[in-house]
KELO-777113 format. One record per residue (C-alpha): residue in one letter; x, y, z. Coordinates in steps of 0.02 Angstrom, whole numbers, padded with zeros to 5 digits, always signed. Example, Ala and Ser with C-alpha at 12.3 -4.5 7.8 and 13.67 -1.06 7.14 Angstrom:
2
a+00615-00225+00390;s+00684-00053+00357;
! end
This chain:
706
m-07223-00397-05317;l-07129-00521-05430;f-07044-00483-05598;s-07025-00652-05665;d-07094-00604-05833;s-07013-00435-05845;s-06890-00402-05983;p-06702-00383-05966;t-06714-00198-06002;t-06844-00173-05861;l-06732-00267-05739;i-06581-00164-05783;l-06684+00003-05766;l-06743-00059-05599;l-06572-00105-05538;i-06502+00066-05597;t-06646+00154-05508;s-06610+00053-05343;i-06431+00093-05351;s-06460+00274-05381;l-06588+00284-05239;l-06458+00200-05128;l-06326+00320-05165;i-06434+00471-05133;f-06493+00404-04969;s-06330+00328-04906;p-06201+00430-04815;s-06052+00463-04910;l-05899+00354-04909;p-05766+00396-04782;n-05657+00528-04857;t-05479+00516-04807;t-05419+00659-04916;n-05553+00782-04880;p-05535+00936-05005;n-05587+01054-04862;h-05446+00987-04751;s-05326+01025-04883;l-05396+01198-04914;y-05365+01227-04729;l-05177+01210-04756;t-05178+01339-04890;f-05243+01473-04771;t-05075+01506-04683;d-05022+01678-04622;n-04878+01704-04504;s-04904+01890-04503;s-05076+01883-04427;i-05001+01762-04293;s-04863+01885-04257;n-04980+02032-04244;n-05102+01941-04123;l-04957+01878-04015;q-04882+02052-03996;i-05061+02131-03953;l-05088+01991-03817;t-04917+02012-03740;t-04903+02204-03737;r-04941+02207-03551;p-04918+02085-03409;h-05092+01995-03381;i-05106+01896-03225;a-05268+01805-03184;g-05397+01929-03109;s-05313+02087-03178;l-05394+02217-03288;p-05257+02183-03427;n-05309+01997-03430;a-05496+02050-03445;d-05438+02166-03598;a-05349+02014-03668;a-05513+01909-03653;s-05607+02049-03742;f-05473+02046-03872;v-05490+01859-03902;l-05683+01868-03902;s-05685+02011-04036;t-05557+01920-04143;f-05668+01765-04145;k-05816+01865-04194;s-05717+01950-04336;y-05662+01781-04400;f-05834+01693-04385;p-06002+01727-04469;p-06134+01796-04355;q-06222+01631-04313;i-06066+01557-04228;n-06094+01574-04036;s-05948+01669-03972;h-05961+01708-03783;i-05880+01733-03619;a-05907+01600-03474;s-05863+01683-03319;y-05833+01612-03144;h-05792+01694-02971;v-05645+01604-02898;s-05513+01612-02759;l-05350+01681-02803;t-05212+01745-02701;y-05095+01901-02722;p-04944+01954-02620;s-04976+02091-02484;s-04793+02099-02420;r-04630+01992-02422;t-04461+02016-02350;l-04304+01907-02347;t-04146+01938-02244;l-03984+01828-02225;i-03892+01841-02065;r-03708+01775-02081;p-03570+01762-01953;h-03454+01919-01923;p-03388+02006-02022;y-03530+01993-02148;p-03667+02124-02141;l-03848+02080-02140;t-03913+02062-02316;h-04081+02125-02366;f-04142+02052-02531;d-04235+02170-02640;l-04323+02025-02734;t-04338+02115-02899;q-04305+02069-03080;e-04204+02193-03184;n-04272+02265-03343;y-04132+02216-03459;s-04227+02239-03625;k-04305+02404-03571;n-04480+02336-03598;p-04596+02491-03572;y-04723+02397-03472;a-04599+02309-03362;h-04655+02420-03212;e-04823+02333-03219;v-04748+02163-03182;g-04808+02122-03007;e-04700+02058-02857;t-04624+01887-02873;f-04718+01762-02771;h-04792+01589-02758;a-04980+01584-02786;f-05070+01504-02634;a-04917+01514-02525;k-04939+01506-02334;s-04930+01677-02252;g-04805+01681-02109;t-04627+01704-02050;a-04496+01569-02052;v-04325+01600-01968;g-04191+01465-01967;p-04021+01403-02031;v-04021+01358-02219;v-04013+01181-02287;y-03974+01154-02470;a-04093+01012-02538;n-04046+01003-02723;y-04207+00994-02818;g-04317+00956-02668;s-04377+00789-02716;v-04423+00647-02590;e-04254+00559-02640;d-04160+00720-02611;f-04238+00737-02434;e-04198+00548-02400;k-04017+00580-02457;l-04004+00724-02336;r-04068+00610-02193;q-03936+00475-02250;m-03799+00611-02233;g-03863+00650-02052;v-03928+00821-02100;n-04077+00872-01997;v-04200+00975-02094;s-04320+01002-01946;g-04322+01185-01894;t-04227+01249-02052;v-04268+01357-02202;v-04243+01248-02361;l-04151+01311-02519;a-04197+01211-02670;r-04180+01240-02854;y-04307+01225-03000;g-04284+01096-03136;k-04347+00918-03088;i-04514+00919-03001;y-04664+01039-02975;r-04631+01177-02858;g-04782+01141-02751;d-04712+00972-02720;i-04550+01050-02663;v-04634+01152-02530;s-04737+00992-02473;n-04586+00878-02468;a-04496+01008-02367;y-04644+01025-02244;d-04641+00839-02225;a-04456+00841-02181;g-04493+00973-02047;a-04439+01124-02131;l-04509+01296-02073;g-04501+01384-02252;v-04441+01357-02422;l-04346+01466-02557;v-04342+01400-02735;y-04210+01478-02852;t-04168+01467-03037;d-03988+01386-03041;r-03879+01441-03188;k-03841+01255-03225;d-04021+01229-03273;y-04072+01398-03339;g-03919+01507-03368;g-03792+01525-03495;p-03639+01624-03546;e-03748+01772-03573;g-03918+01808-03516;f-04073+01892-03601;p-04079+02004-03701;d-03921+01958-03780;n-03957+01774-03771;k-04100+01657-03733;w-04046+01614-03556;m-04123+01684-03395;p-04028+01830-03330;p-03946+01827-03154;t-04094+01918-03076;g-04231+01824-03165;v-04356+01732-03058;q-04475+01589-03101;v-04642+01625-03014;g-04791+01509-03012;t-04924+01421-02900;v-04883+01296-02757;y-05059+01231-02753;n-05072+01048-02779;g-05253+01032-02833;a-05349+01076-02986;g-05487+01210-02991;d-05537+01337-02870;p-05481+01271-02700;s-05634+01344-02611;t-05754+01247-02719;p-05680+01075-02741;g-05786+00972-02866;w-05917+01105-02906;a-05910+01257-03018;s-05870+01429-02941;t-06027+01527-02987;s-06060+01692-02912;s-06171+01636-02779;c-06108+01452-02738;e-06058+01362-02588;r-05876+01393-02538;l-05750+01319-02410;s-05674+01443-02288;t-05478+01479-02290;d-05458+01358-02140;e-05556+01225-02224;i-05445+01247-02382;e-05289+01216-02279;q-05361+01068-02197;g-05398+00995-02374;g-05213+00964-02391;e-05179+01039-02559;v-05112+01212-02511;p-04946+01230-02419;l-04929+01248-02234;i-04765+01340-02231;p-04713+01503-02318;s-04615+01504-02481;l-04535+01626-02603;p-04458+01611-02778;i-04285+01697-02796;s-04159+01723-02923;a-03992+01638-02965;d-03896+01786-02900;d-03991+01773-02726;g-03981+01589-02723;e-03797+01586-02753;l-03769+01709-02614;i-03863+01604-02491;l-03764+01445-02550;r-03604+01543-02510;s-03667+01560-02330;l-03672+01375-02305;d-03549+01254-02216;g-03568+01071-02182;q-03535+00928-02303;v-03501+00958-02480;a-03644+00904-02590;k-03616+00759-02706;d-03574+00802-02890;d-03750+00787-02963;w-03808+00921-02828;q-03674+01042-02883;g-03689+01196-03004;d-03604+01240-03162;s-03416+01255-03184;n-03425+01443-03125;a-03529+01408-02971;p-03452+01402-02793;v-03445+01231-02710;y-03612+01189-02646;r-03628+01129-02466;v-03788+01067-02384;g-03775+01157-02216;p-03873+01180-02097;g-03803+01353-02088;p-03712+01444-02020;g-03817+01571-02131;i-03987+01602-02061;l-04130+01656-02157;n-04280+01763-02109;l-04420+01739-02232;t-04587+01831-02216;y-04728+01815-02335;n-04903+01882-02318;g-05035+01852-02455;k-05220+01887-02471;f-05359+01778-02539;v-05471+01870-02660;i-05634+01815-02750;s-05591+01865-02934;k-05691+01859-03085;i-05598+01758-03220;e-05660+01742-03401;n-05654+01586-03518;v-05693+01639-03698;i-05786+01506-03794;a-05832+01488-03980;v-05950+01358-04036;i-05950+01297-04219;q-06109+01192-04230;g-06097+01023-04311;v-06226+00990-04453;e-06249+00798-04439;e-06200+00762-04262;p-06210+00931-04165;d-06213+00837-03996;r-06039+00773-04023;f-05903+00897-03968;v-05721+00911-04024;i-05639+01040-03905;l-05485+01135-03932;g-05414+01231-03784;n-05273+01350-03729;h-05259+01469-03583;r-05236+01656-03592;d-05183+01711-03417;a-04988+01734-03390;w-04874+01777-03243;t-04804+01914-03340;f-04809+01949-03525;g-04826+01764-03572;a-04759+01762-03754;v-04723+01576-03744;d-04825+01530-03592;p-04972+01535-03643;n-05001+01658-03780;s-04903+01569-03919;g-05040+01444-03900;t-05166+01583-03893;a-05096+01655-04055;a-05105+01480-04132;l-05291+01462-04074;l-05347+01620-04153;d-05258+01562-04316;v-05355+01399-04310;a-05515+01505-04298;r-05461+01617-04431;r-05439+01466-04554;l-05605+01387-04496;g-05689+01546-04530;k-05615+01552-04702;m-05675+01376-04733;q-05847+01414-04677;k-05856+01557-04802;s-05809+01429-04939;g-05961+01327-04883;w-05880+01200-04770;r-05981+01151-04615;p-05921+01015-04487;r-06000+00855-04466;r-05982+00867-04273;t-05971+01024-04164;i-05805+01102-04139;i-05778+01209-03980;l-05633+01339-03961;c-05595+01372-03784;n-05471+01509-03712;w-05456+01471-03531;d-05417+01588-03384;a-05324+01568-03217;e-05233+01409-03278;e-05071+01468-03196;y-05156+01469-03022;g-05200+01283-03040;l-05298+01245-03206;i-05445+01345-03128;g-05538+01414-03285;s-05538+01251-03377;t-05575+01147-03217;e-05727+01258-03163;w-05796+01242-03347;v-05776+01055-03348;e-05856+01039-03170;e-06000+01142-03226;n-06025+01047-03386;r-05967+00876-03326;e-06124+00770-03370;m-06132+00842-03539;l-05949+00818-03578;a-05960+00637-03512;s-06094+00599-03630;r-06045+00707-03789;a-05855+00749-03790;v-05760+00657-03928;a-05585+00723-03880;y-05496+00873-03807;l-05348+00951-03899;n-05229+01057-03796;m-05090+01187-03837;d-05008+01285-03699;c-04832+01337-03727;a-04860+01303-03910;v-04693+01371-03964;s-04534+01398-03874;g-04408+01326-04002;p-04381+01192-04133;g-04434+01010-04125;f-04617+00943-04112;q-04674+00853-03956;a-04837+00771-03918;s-04923+00682-03770;a-05087+00587-03792;t-05198+00453-03737;p-05150+00309-03848;q-05297+00289-03955;l-05261+00451-04041;e-05077+00413-04083;e-05109+00344-04263;l-05213+00498-04301;l-05080+00621-04253;k-04947+00522-04349;e-05056+00537-04506;v-05088+00724-04484;a-04901+00756-04454;q-04866+00682-04627;q-04967+00815-04710;v-04889+00970-04621;p-04720+01033-04676;d-04577+01048-04551;p-04559+01229-04517;d-04375+01218-04495;n-04344+01115-04646;s-04461+01127-04797;s-04391+00969-04880;q-04479+00859-04751;t-04636+00847-04651;m-04666+00867-04469;y-04676+00680-04448;d-04499+00653-04528;s-04415+00776-04404;w-04524+00708-04255;t-04468+00532-04301;g-04293+00572-04332;s-04177+00425-04331;k-04290+00328-04205;g-04399+00246-04336;s-04557+00300-04242;p-04609+00454-04146;t-04609+00459-03959;f-04762+00500-03866;g-04781+00562-03691;r-04937+00528-03581;l-05059+00640-03502;g-05044+00586-03321;g-04957+00750-03265;g-05060+00900-03200;g-04962+01028-03304;s-05097+01097-03415;d-05278+01109-03447;y-05298+00935-03522;a-05302+00869-03349;p-05484+00899-03301;f-05535+00822-03460;v-05435+00662-03449;q-05414+00641-03266;h-05582+00704-03205;v-05703+00643-03348;g-05606+00522-03446;v-05603+00612-03618;s-05468+00559-03745;a-05347+00704-03773;i-05193+00766-03855;d-05062+00899-03792;m-04941+00969-03925;l-04801+01098-03933;f-04641+01147-04024;g-04484+01158-03918;g-04496+01113-03736;g-04425+01189-03577;y-04358+01360-03608;p-04246+01462-03489;v-04355+01618-03457;y-04507+01514-03407;h-04629+01613-03287;s-04514+01757-03280;m-04530+01940-03340;y-04421+01898-03490;d-04545+01787-03573;d-04600+01929-03692;f-04628+01965-03877;t-04443+02015-03891;w-04386+01842-03833;m-04503+01755-03947;r-04450+01856-04095;k-04270+01840-04065;f-04258+01661-04003;g-04423+01562-03999;d-04490+01587-04177;p-04409+01735-04274;m-04513+01699-04431;f-04669+01626-04335;q-04668+01474-04451;r-04672+01363-04304;h-04837+01451-04249;v-04904+01415-04420;a-04855+01235-04414;a-04931+01217-04239;a-05093+01291-04296;s-05092+01175-04454;i-05073+01013-04351;w-05192+01077-04217;g-05330+01112-04340;l-05304+00960-04453;v-05327+00845-04297;a-05485+00937-04246;l-05548+00929-04431;r-05528+00738-04441;l-05607+00711-04276;a-05747+00828-04324;d-05774+00773-04502;d-05721+00585-04520;e-05870+00472-04533;f-05791+00347-04418;l-05689+00413-04267;p-05501+00382-04311;f-05469+00295-04143;n-05360+00145-04118;y-05381+00047-03957;l-05250-00082-04007;s-05123+00054-03976;y-05194+00080-03802;a-05189-00108-03764;n-05006-00117-03821;e-04964+00034-03716;l-05047-00047-03560;q-04947-00209-03590;t-04782-00106-03590;s-04836-00018-03434;t-04883-00169-03340;k-04719-00251-03384;e-04631-00101-03307;l-04715-00138-03143;e-04631-00307-03133;d-04464-00250-03072;q-04547-00154-02934;i-04644-00300-02861;l-04512-00431-02883;g-04512-00549-02728;k-04668-00485-02659;s-04834-00581-02636;v-04919-00472-02778;s-04983-00529-02950;l-05001-00435-03102;l-05110-00571-03184;p-05269-00483-03175;l-05197-00338-03267;y-05128-00452-03401;r-05287-00545-03419;s-05390-00384-03441;i-05269-00312-03565;q-05287-00472-03677;e-05478-00434-03674;l-05449-00259-03727;k-05338-00316-03867;k-05481-00431-03937;a-05607-00303-03916;a-05499-00171-04008;v-05472-00299-04151;k-05657-00335-04159;i-05716-00158-04170;d-05585-00117-04301;k-05654-00267-04414;q-05830-00198-04383;k-05782-00025-04429;k-05699-00103-04592;v-05865-00193-04637;l-05958-00028-04625;e-05829+00064-04731;d-05829-00075-04861;r-06022-00078-04871;k-06025-00266-04863;g-06206-00313-04868;w-06259-00137-04915;a-06419-00193-04992;s-06498-00238-04830;l-06385-00114-04726;w-06423+00052-04808;r-06566+00108-04697;r-06486+00057-04540;y-06309+00116-04582;p-06305+00285-04505;f-06366+00218-04338;k-06236+00080-04342;a-06098+00205-04383;r-06161+00320-04233;e-06165+00166-04118;l-05994+00114-04162;n-05929+00286-04144;d-06010+00298-03970;r-05917+00148-03917;l-05749+00215-03971;m-05787+00383-03883;m-05855+00311-03725;a-05720+00175-03695;e-05599+00305-03619;r-05731+00351-03487;a-05722+00169-03430;f-05540+00197-03368;t-05610+00307-03234;d-05675+00254-03066;r-05804+00356-02963;g-05690+00338-02807;g-05546+00410-02890;l-05361+00384-02834;p-05331+00344-02649;g-05333+00507-02545;r-05359+00606-02710;p-05541+00577-02759;w-05547+00718-02893;y-05425+00617-03000;k-05531+00476-03063;h-05429+00396-03211;l-05350+00247-03150;i-05229+00229-03298;y-05161+00410-03313;g-05138+00525-03169;p-05011+00634-03084;s-04878+00559-02967;k-04916+00596-02785;y-04752+00672-02758;n-04726+00766-02918;d-04880+00846-03003;y-04778+00870-03169;g-04743+00687-03175;s-04840+00579-03282;k-04885+00403-03219;s-04965+00254-03286;f-05068+00160-03154;p-05050+00304-03028;g-05147+00215-02886;i-05031+00055-02912;d-04879+00171-02917;d-04922+00269-02759;a-04968+00105-02666;i-04794+00027-02720;e-04703+00180-02660;k-04791+00178-02489;a-04768-00013-02473;t-04582+00001-02518;t-04566+00131-02374;m-04655+00031-02242;n-04586-00141-02307;t-04710-00259-02221;v-04815-00394-02289;e-04975-00308-02246;s-04916-00147-02333;w-04913-00239-02497;r-05110-00283-02486;p-05156-00112-02557;v-05046-00138-02706;q-05140-00296-02755;h-05306-00208-02724;e-05248-00060-02839;i-05200-00189-02975;w-05378-00262-02962;r-05452-00094-02979;a-05352-00040-03138;s-05395-00217-03212;r-05582-00200-03184;a-05572-00025-03272;i-05487-00102-03416;t-05614-00239-03424;q-05754-00110-03425;a-05668-00025-03572;s-05670-00191-03669;l-05858-00215-03635;v-05890-00041-03698;l-05793-00074-03859;n-05884-00240-03881;g-06053-00146-03853;k-06146-00298-03784;l-06218-00334-03610;t-06157-00485-03517;
! end
């Protein structure tokens, strides 16, 4: 219909009507200062965090125990009290293989005139905690049952390099019991490295140089002399009896022998011991004096490497038990995109009381829930679905989160936007974060909105940046917490955040509410800040019309990581050119999708676009979400098929270590050891694999078939 003969007034009225209809039916403009998000920051309450943490840490609550089931019930009831009835809060339970100690003994035989020493292997209740008697025996989860008798060799931190140094010194580890100290690598890798060197058994102790101080807890924050760091020595993720599938009550399971044959549980017995016990054993050693960086603090005896003449008799017997574990889940349904999931997670189980690890994170998670509940009462509803997850049995090997991810793998692969993790949320001052690189800019933006809990005149971003000019990010390649199954198995973008860092009473009975109140966060303001930044990141991911992902950061990070490989392949017949080429394509794709996002945000061509706009926004967001999946490979890392991410994964010889290009790194390490032309061929193959994954990510961002 033509309006060539219409009056100017009619045309104006029609134009106004058209614009009104467009505004009514078009989605709202992107809102960078969402008033609901500002409201979230006003709902702070450090007293509720403190109360929740005190309740959670009243009793020791190891996975599979009744107190841990009680803690799950508390988390579930708290979720339900914070949220309206329509919010789906429930328990997702699994039946998994856990181990507990049946018996353990340790004796030291020294030459005359020293008597036989029987170690009592107990931690002293220095703070008179009324529930200290419920703390279980010190042990390593999934340790091999058996007896090891032999002369002692001191192996520093038990790394591959440390055992190589012993070999160079002419020290034969075969047939010995290794004594190593905590501090540099994952305890399971210490045991594995000792086994590879021929040891019969392993003791891991907490050296005062790393964990001690002039005075120990409760007078100071340091580990007291009888303190013991317990933990798992399992090198995998998830229930070892159900590798790759969920541990439901009637599922297929591997036998104990099959688990051992899988290579992820130790094949020699081990025990954790205290600084006092470790020092006594060190005094029983002769042999060469250890080099300076193997020595203890100024008050320690001179450390020698042995072997002997002290002889240890270590016996450990454990039992495999199928135990029920409980993940507590709360689902806040999204209004516009209910099939897109923003997931927040923290584990609940603890080796003892767990005030820092993990229940500082649980208390923060409950505070996020409390604030989101208040926002719902004020009328807010998220655009995308927010899922709050409280995991079980993380301490045994990320079991609760892994079983849930394995059970829901296909749904998560197609619907998960991001995973946001807090474990040891607060152990002291100073904010730290690790992330997949596309989330870095988002975290920087949010950190500028949250006050620094230790200096109200500045933001968290200011204190995080310090004098560096830009904050430092870690990477999510290590297997240290529940982000691993999301990033490394499925390929979900993720962030892991905390205040503090390593703390002296880690995994001991002194990680209790008293330690937190005196040393970790006396006013619980760091907990408030942790909940603030955690929730704001989740709200941005859930409510922003366009996902706040920046893949140019990813490409720049990959460029840096590739450059770091150059020194390792110098002089070898290996080329990094495939990687550099694929990274250039990723940069182009990242720039292109940012421009496309800007066009949609600016409503260029809105007159013809408005009907199709919601679908274009959805399609663009899907490309941003799915690009991380492209960095995974179905075959996984060589010899470790569960770990499918080719960019970020754990080091083969240190599960805590975060490696870029883990497949390339492992291949280089093996080739360097063998040092033959043929041994470098797998390095080139892994370079090609990584470059193909990066190319796939570029194709996903571009969104067009070749």
